[in-house]
Each structure stands twice: as C-alpha cells, then as structure tokens.
Biotite code that builds the C-alpha atoms (Angstrom):
import biotite.structure as struc

atoms = struc.array([
    struc.Atom([17.398, 8.853, 56.873], chain_id="A", res_id=1, res_name="MET", atom_name="CA", element="C"),
    struc.Atom([20.149, 11.294, 56.002], chain_id="A", res_id=2, res_name="THR", atom_name="CA", element="C"),
    struc.Atom([19.307, 14.974, 56.105], chain_id="A", res_id=3, res_name="ILE", atom_name="CA", element="C"),
    struc.Atom([20.396, 16.955, 53.064], chain_id="A", res_id=4, res_name="ARG", atom_name="CA", element="C"),
    struc.Atom([20.960, 20.688, 53.446], chain_id="A", res_id=5, res_name="LEU", atom_name="CA", element="C"),
    struc.Atom([19.217, 22.685, 50.657], chain_id="A", res_id=6, res_name="HIS", atom_name="CA", element="C"),
    struc.Atom([21.432, 25.556, 49.507], chain_id="A", res_id=7, res_name="VAL", atom_name="CA", element="C"),
    struc.Atom([20.826, 28.035, 46.692], chain_id="A", res_id=8, res_name="VAL", atom_name="CA", element="C"),
    struc.Atom([23.789, 29.338, 44.712], chain_id="A", res_id=9, res_name="VAL", atom_name="CA", element="C"),
    struc.Atom([24.016, 32.316, 42.353], chain_id="A", res_id=10, res_name="GLY", atom_name="CA", element="C"),
    struc.Atom([26.412, 32.605, 39.429], chain_id="A", res_id=11, res_name="ILE", atom_name="CA", element="C"),
    struc.Atom([27.237, 36.163, 38.418], chain_id="A", res_id=12, res_name="LEU", atom_name="CA", element="C"),
    struc.Atom([29.435, 36.823, 35.390], chain_id="A", res_id=13, res_name="ARG", atom_name="CA", element="C"),
    struc.Atom([30.899, 40.118, 34.279], chain_id="A", res_id=14, res_name="ASP", atom_name="CA", element="C"),
    struc.Atom([31.474, 41.357, 30.718], chain_id="A", res_id=15, res_name="ASN", atom_name="CA", element="C"),
    struc.Atom([34.837, 39.571, 30.646], chain_id="A", res_id=16, res_name="GLU", atom_name="CA", element="C"),
    struc.Atom([33.267, 36.214, 31.569], chain_id="A", res_id=17, res_name="GLY", atom_name="CA", element="C"),
    struc.Atom([34.719, 36.213, 35.066], chain_id="A", res_id=18, res_name="ARG", atom_name="CA", element="C"),
    struc.Atom([32.693, 34.822, 37.970], chain_id="A", res_id=19, res_name="ILE", atom_name="CA", element="C"),
    struc.Atom([32.053, 36.463, 41.325], chain_id="A", res_id=20, res_name="PHE", atom_name="CA", element="C"),
    struc.Atom([33.144, 34.504, 44.404], chain_id="A", res_id=21, res_name="ILE", atom_name="CA", element="C"),
    struc.Atom([33.484, 35.271, 48.097], chain_id="A", res_id=22, res_name="THR", atom_name="CA", element="C"),
    struc.Atom([35.599, 33.773, 50.864], chain_id="A", res_id=23, res_name="LEU", atom_name="CA", element="C"),
    struc.Atom([33.783, 31.558, 53.377], chain_id="A", res_id=24, res_name="ARG", atom_name="CA", element="C"),
    struc.Atom([34.079, 32.494, 57.031], chain_id="A", res_id=25, res_name="ASP", atom_name="CA", element="C"),
    struc.Atom([36.607, 30.201, 58.733], chain_id="A", res_id=26, res_name="LYS", atom_name="CA", element="C"),
    struc.Atom([34.025, 29.248, 61.378], chain_id="A", res_id=27, res_name="SER", atom_name="CA", element="C"),
    struc.Atom([31.645, 27.734, 58.769], chain_id="A", res_id=28, res_name="LYS", atom_name="CA", element="C"),
    struc.Atom([31.672, 24.330, 57.084], chain_id="A", res_id=29, res_name="HIS", atom_name="CA", element="C"),
    struc.Atom([34.519, 24.398, 54.524], chain_id="A", res_id=30, res_name="LYS", atom_name="CA", element="C"),
    struc.Atom([35.571, 27.734, 55.980], chain_id="A", res_id=31, res_name="GLY", atom_name="CA", element="C"),
    struc.Atom([38.508, 29.492, 54.371], chain_id="A", res_id=32, res_name="GLY", atom_name="CA", element="C"),
    struc.Atom([37.525, 28.290, 50.896], chain_id="A", res_id=33, res_name="LEU", atom_name="CA", element="C"),
    struc.Atom([35.946, 30.451, 48.194], chain_id="A", res_id=34, res_name="TRP", atom_name="CA", element="C"),
    struc.Atom([32.342, 30.040, 47.104], chain_id="A", res_id=35, res_name="GLU", atom_name="CA", element="C"),
    struc.Atom([29.624, 31.335, 44.852], chain_id="A", res_id=36, res_name="PHE", atom_name="CA", element="C"),
    struc.Atom([27.241, 33.621, 46.752], chain_id="A", res_id=37, res_name="PRO", atom_name="CA", element="C"),
    struc.Atom([24.167, 31.960, 48.204], chain_id="A", res_id=38, res_name="GLY", atom_name="CA", element="C"),
    struc.Atom([22.971, 30.163, 51.286], chain_id="A", res_id=39, res_name="GLY", atom_name="CA", element="C"),
    struc.Atom([20.401, 27.979, 52.977], chain_id="A", res_id=40, res_name="LYS", atom_name="CA", element="C"),
    struc.Atom([16.762, 27.929, 51.951], chain_id="A", res_id=41, res_name="VAL", atom_name="CA", element="C"),
    struc.Atom([14.716, 28.894, 54.993], chain_id="A", res_id=42, res_name="GLU", atom_name="CA", element="C"),
    struc.Atom([11.508, 27.175, 56.052], chain_id="A", res_id=43, res_name="GLU", atom_name="CA", element="C"),
    struc.Atom([8.484, 28.441, 54.104], chain_id="A", res_id=44, res_name="GLY", atom_name="CA", element="C"),
    struc.Atom([10.665, 29.960, 51.395], chain_id="A", res_id=45, res_name="GLU", atom_name="CA", element="C"),
    struc.Atom([10.909, 28.772, 47.796], chain_id="A", res_id=46, res_name="ASP", atom_name="CA", element="C"),
    struc.Atom([14.236, 28.620, 45.974], chain_id="A", res_id=47, res_name="SER", atom_name="CA", element="C"),
    struc.Atom([13.668, 31.809, 43.983], chain_id="A", res_id=48, res_name="HIS", atom_name="CA", element="C"),
    struc.Atom([12.841, 33.765, 47.128], chain_id="A", res_id=49, res_name="GLU", atom_name="CA", element="C"),
    struc.Atom([15.884, 32.267, 48.865], chain_id="A", res_id=50, res_name="ALA", atom_name="CA", element="C"),
    struc.Atom([18.396, 33.131, 46.136], chain_id="A", res_id=51, res_name="ILE", atom_name="CA", element="C"),
    struc.Atom([17.084, 36.685, 45.871], chain_id="A", res_id=52, res_name="ARG", atom_name="CA", element="C"),
    struc.Atom([17.276, 37.109, 49.666], chain_id="A", res_id=53, res_name="ARG", atom_name="CA", element="C"),
    struc.Atom([20.743, 35.594, 49.905], chain_id="A", res_id=54, res_name="GLU", atom_name="CA", element="C"),
    struc.Atom([22.127, 37.767, 47.093], chain_id="A", res_id=55, res_name="LEU", atom_name="CA", element="C"),
    struc.Atom([20.620, 40.854, 48.718], chain_id="A", res_id=56, res_name="ARG", atom_name="CA", element="C"),
    struc.Atom([22.066, 39.947, 52.137], chain_id="A", res_id=57, res_name="GLU", atom_name="CA", element="C"),
    struc.Atom([25.487, 38.694, 51.027], chain_id="A", res_id=58, res_name="GLU", atom_name="CA", element="C"),
    struc.Atom([26.447, 40.836, 48.061], chain_id="A", res_id=59, res_name="ILE", atom_name="CA", element="C"),
    struc.Atom([23.990, 43.759, 48.075], chain_id="A", res_id=60, res_name="SER", atom_name="CA", element="C"),
    struc.Atom([22.321, 43.154, 44.710], chain_id="A", res_id=61, res_name="ILE", atom_name="CA", element="C"),
    struc.Atom([18.696, 42.805, 43.634], chain_id="A", res_id=62, res_name="GLU", atom_name="CA", element="C"),
    struc.Atom([18.410, 39.847, 41.272], chain_id="A", res_id=63, res_name="ALA", atom_name="CA", element="C"),
    struc.Atom([16.028, 40.748, 38.439], chain_id="A", res_id=64, res_name="VAL", atom_name="CA", element="C"),
    struc.Atom([16.454, 37.765, 36.113], chain_id="A", res_id=65, res_name="GLU", atom_name="CA", element="C"),
    struc.Atom([17.557, 34.342, 37.285], chain_id="A", res_id=66, res_name="ILE", atom_name="CA", element="C"),
    struc.Atom([17.511, 31.021, 35.512], chain_id="A", res_id=67, res_name="GLN", atom_name="CA", element="C"),
    struc.Atom([17.873, 27.563, 36.969], chain_id="A", res_id=68, res_name="HIS", atom_name="CA", element="C"),
    struc.Atom([21.321, 26.351, 35.910], chain_id="A", res_id=69, res_name="TYR", atom_name="CA", element="C"),
    struc.Atom([21.827, 22.945, 37.518], chain_id="A", res_id=70, res_name="MET", atom_name="CA", element="C"),
    struc.Atom([21.345, 20.792, 40.609], chain_id="A", res_id=71, res_name="ASP", atom_name="CA", element="C"),
    struc.Atom([24.159, 19.172, 42.558], chain_id="A", res_id=72, res_name="ILE", atom_name="CA", element="C"),
    struc.Atom([23.856, 16.509, 45.239], chain_id="A", res_id=73, res_name="PHE", atom_name="CA", element="C"),
    struc.Atom([27.130, 16.140, 47.109], chain_id="A", res_id=74, res_name="HIS", atom_name="CA", element="C"),
    struc.Atom([28.019, 14.137, 50.196], chain_id="A", res_id=75, res_name="ASP", atom_name="CA", element="C"),
    struc.Atom([30.877, 15.345, 52.345], chain_id="A", res_id=76, res_name="TYR", atom_name="CA", element="C"),
    struc.Atom([32.011, 13.176, 55.245], chain_id="A", res_id=77, res_name="GLU", atom_name="CA", element="C"),
    struc.Atom([30.162, 15.410, 57.697], chain_id="A", res_id=78, res_name="ASP", atom_name="CA", element="C"),
    struc.Atom([27.395, 17.017, 55.603], chain_id="A", res_id=79, res_name="LEU", atom_name="CA", element="C"),
    struc.Atom([25.129, 16.175, 52.665], chain_id="A", res_id=80, res_name="ASN", atom_name="CA", element="C"),
    struc.Atom([24.139, 19.103, 50.467], chain_id="A", res_id=81, res_name="VAL", atom_name="CA", element="C"),
    struc.Atom([21.734, 19.830, 47.643], chain_id="A", res_id=82, res_name="TYR", atom_name="CA", element="C"),
    struc.Atom([22.967, 22.855, 45.704], chain_id="A", res_id=83, res_name="LEU", atom_name="CA", element="C"),
    struc.Atom([20.311, 24.448, 43.536], chain_id="A", res_id=84, res_name="GLU", atom_name="CA", element="C"),
    struc.Atom([22.311, 26.645, 41.200], chain_id="A", res_id=85, res_name="VAL", atom_name="CA", element="C"),
    struc.Atom([20.965, 29.724, 39.412], chain_id="A", res_id=86, res_name="PHE", atom_name="CA", element="C"),
    struc.Atom([22.493, 31.881, 36.718], chain_id="A", res_id=87, res_name="SER", atom_name="CA", element="C"),
    struc.Atom([21.875, 35.529, 37.546], chain_id="A", res_id=88, res_name="VAL", atom_name="CA", element="C"),
    struc.Atom([21.503, 37.160, 34.141], chain_id="A", res_id=89, res_name="THR", atom_name="CA", element="C"),
    struc.Atom([20.317, 40.603, 35.258], chain_id="A", res_id=90, res_name="LYS", atom_name="CA", element="C"),
    struc.Atom([20.600, 42.430, 38.554], chain_id="A", res_id=91, res_name="TYR", atom_name="CA", element="C"),
    struc.Atom([20.558, 45.907, 40.042], chain_id="A", res_id=92, res_name="HIS", atom_name="CA", element="C"),
    struc.Atom([23.393, 47.198, 42.160], chain_id="A", res_id=93, res_name="GLY", atom_name="CA", element="C"),
    struc.Atom([27.073, 46.447, 42.349], chain_id="A", res_id=94, res_name="ARG", atom_name="CA", element="C"),
    struc.Atom([28.135, 43.022, 43.574], chain_id="A", res_id=95, res_name="ALA", atom_name="CA", element="C"),
    struc.Atom([29.977, 43.706, 46.778], chain_id="A", res_id=96, res_name="GLU", atom_name="CA", element="C"),
    struc.Atom([30.498, 41.438, 49.763], chain_id="A", res_id=97, res_name="ALA", atom_name="CA", element="C"),
    struc.Atom([28.398, 42.954, 52.536], chain_id="A", res_id=98, res_name="SER", atom_name="CA", element="C"),
    struc.Atom([29.265, 40.612, 55.389], chain_id="A", res_id=99, res_name="GLU", atom_name="CA", element="C"),
    struc.Atom([32.932, 41.588, 55.654], chain_id="A", res_id=100, res_name="GLY", atom_name="CA", element="C"),
    struc.Atom([34.194, 38.665, 53.596], chain_id="A", res_id=101, res_name="GLN", atom_name="CA", element="C"),
    struc.Atom([36.820, 38.917, 50.857], chain_id="A", res_id=102, res_name="ALA", atom_name="CA", element="C"),
    struc.Atom([35.509, 38.956, 47.297], chain_id="A", res_id=103, res_name="GLN", atom_name="CA", element="C"),
    struc.Atom([36.945, 38.484, 43.812], chain_id="A", res_id=104, res_name="ALA", atom_name="CA", element="C"),
    struc.Atom([36.018, 38.385, 40.147], chain_id="A", res_id=105, res_name="TRP", atom_name="CA", element="C"),
    struc.Atom([38.054, 35.481, 38.750], chain_id="A", res_id=106, res_name="VAL", atom_name="CA", element="C"),
    struc.Atom([38.267, 33.658, 35.458], chain_id="A", res_id=107, res_name="SER", atom_name="CA", element="C"),
    struc.Atom([36.758, 30.196, 35.360], chain_id="A", res_id=108, res_name="ILE", atom_name="CA", element="C"),
    struc.Atom([40.221, 28.831, 34.504], chain_id="A", res_id=109, res_name="ASP", atom_name="CA", element="C"),
    struc.Atom([41.660, 30.385, 37.668], chain_id="A", res_id=110, res_name="THR", atom_name="CA", element="C"),
    struc.Atom([38.898, 28.842, 39.786], chain_id="A", res_id=111, res_name="ALA", atom_name="CA", element="C"),
    struc.Atom([39.298, 25.449, 38.070], chain_id="A", res_id=112, res_name="MET", atom_name="CA", element="C"),
    struc.Atom([43.002, 25.252, 38.932], chain_id="A", res_id=113, res_name="ARG", atom_name="CA", element="C"),
    struc.Atom([42.196, 24.533, 42.578], chain_id="A", res_id=114, res_name="SER", atom_name="CA", element="C"),
    struc.Atom([45.217, 26.539, 43.639], chain_id="A", res_id=115, res_name="ASP", atom_name="CA", element="C"),
    struc.Atom([45.181, 27.570, 47.288], chain_id="A", res_id=116, res_name="PRO", atom_name="CA", element="C"),
    struc.Atom([44.508, 31.205, 46.430], chain_id="A", res_id=117, res_name="GLU", atom_name="CA", element="C"),
    struc.Atom([40.994, 30.560, 45.046], chain_id="A", res_id=118, res_name="PHE", atom_name="CA", element="C"),
    struc.Atom([40.116, 26.990, 46.060], chain_id="A", res_id=119, res_name="ARG", atom_name="CA", element="C"),
    struc.Atom([36.387, 26.169, 46.276], chain_id="A", res_id=120, res_name="LEU", atom_name="CA", element="C"),
    struc.Atom([34.587, 23.364, 48.153], chain_id="A", res_id=121, res_name="PRO", atom_name="CA", element="C"),
    struc.Atom([34.392, 20.090, 46.215], chain_id="A", res_id=122, res_name="GLU", atom_name="CA", element="C"),
    struc.Atom([30.641, 20.440, 45.544], chain_id="A", res_id=123, res_name="ALA", atom_name="CA", element="C"),
    struc.Atom([31.326, 23.602, 43.499], chain_id="A", res_id=124, res_name="ASN", atom_name="CA", element="C"),
    struc.Atom([33.549, 21.991, 40.859], chain_id="A", res_id=125, res_name="TYR", atom_name="CA", element="C"),
    struc.Atom([30.676, 20.542, 38.781], chain_id="A", res_id=126, res_name="PRO", atom_name="CA", element="C"),
    struc.Atom([29.438, 24.145, 38.423], chain_id="A", res_id=127, res_name="ILE", atom_name="CA", element="C"),
    struc.Atom([32.829, 25.227, 37.098], chain_id="A", res_id=128, res_name="LEU", atom_name="CA", element="C"),
    struc.Atom([32.958, 22.252, 34.736], chain_id="A", res_id=129, res_name="GLN", atom_name="CA", element="C"),
    struc.Atom([29.528, 23.109, 33.314], chain_id="A", res_id=130, res_name="LYS", atom_name="CA", element="C"),
    struc.Atom([30.566, 26.755, 32.909], chain_id="A", res_id=131, res_name="LEU", atom_name="CA", element="C"),
    struc.Atom([33.641, 25.625, 30.920], chain_id="A", res_id=132, res_name="VAL", atom_name="CA", element="C"),
    struc.Atom([31.527, 23.303, 28.757], chain_id="A", res_id=133, res_name="THR", atom_name="CA", element="C"),
    struc.Atom([28.924, 26.005, 28.135], chain_id="A", res_id=134, res_name="ASP", atom_name="CA", element="C"),
    struc.Atom([31.634, 28.535, 27.234], chain_id="A", res_id=135, res_name="ALA", atom_name="CA", element="C"),
    struc.Atom([33.146, 26.062, 24.756], chain_id="A", res_id=136, res_name="ALA", atom_name="CA", element="C"),
    struc.Atom([29.745, 25.611, 23.087], chain_id="A", res_id=137, res_name="HIS", atom_name="CA", element="C"),
    struc.Atom([29.280, 29.385, 22.805], chain_id="A", res_id=138, res_name="VAL", atom_name="CA", element="C"),
    struc.Atom([32.780, 29.794, 21.340], chain_id="A", res_id=139, res_name="ASP", atom_name="CA", element="C"),
    struc.Atom([32.143, 27.096, 18.726], chain_id="A", res_id=140, res_name="SER", atom_name="CA", element="C"),
    struc.Atom([28.845, 28.623, 17.536], chain_id="A", res_id=141, res_name="ASP", atom_name="CA", element="C"),
])
C-alpha cells in the first residue's frame, strides 16, 4: 500500500488578483521551487486546524474565513501527495514569510508560465488552471 502525504494549501489573493507564493527550502522535496503556503496535516489535527496553523507559522496570518477549493492527488516518482486546497477569503495580519524564505505576490499568468523565476511543483499547476478558469467565469459574468 502506497502512503500518500496529506498536505493543506492556502490560496491568498490580493486586490489585484495576484497570488501569494513562497520559495521552498532547497533541502525539502521539490526544494528551490515556489509554492502556495501550507504544509503537512499533523496527527490528531483536522484540515481546517492544519491550514490555520500552517498559515500562522509560515506567513504570520490568522485565517478567519477559508473555503475548500479543490483536492489534488499527485504522484511524483518519489512521493505521493494529497493536496487539500483552501481559498483564504479573509485573514488578519500581513502575509509575510516568517521562516526566512523568499516570498512574492505574482499574477496567475506569471505563475502559469513555468519560467524558472517562479516555477512551482507539478502538483500545483491544477490549482493555477482552476484559478484561471474561475477568473474567466467571473470576467464573463
């Protein structure tokens, strides 16, 4: 039986529609790539507790309103992950990387380009694709 790592991910958007991403530590899986803030769900913790804890620890915000956004099951050669993705619609504080990692507010288009400057792990691209689709629906309304 293959073990699948359960990870919670938070999507923060600013007033310009940009998304907040941070640079993964080079010593971690897919290190040196950019990612949405989040992390592993700890034993005894539910997903909502985990995303709030991770956002507090990683980017110094208190998530007030979160909504489930999507689920992603992705198999890398060396790791299988379940990403439970949340849209953070209201929070207190200023999003700021608190673990010494680089941070950026980038447009979805910039993140989608996969250029080396802001490349994300493969499992993150379905999130970007859904964000683009959702933005197109909002623009057409």
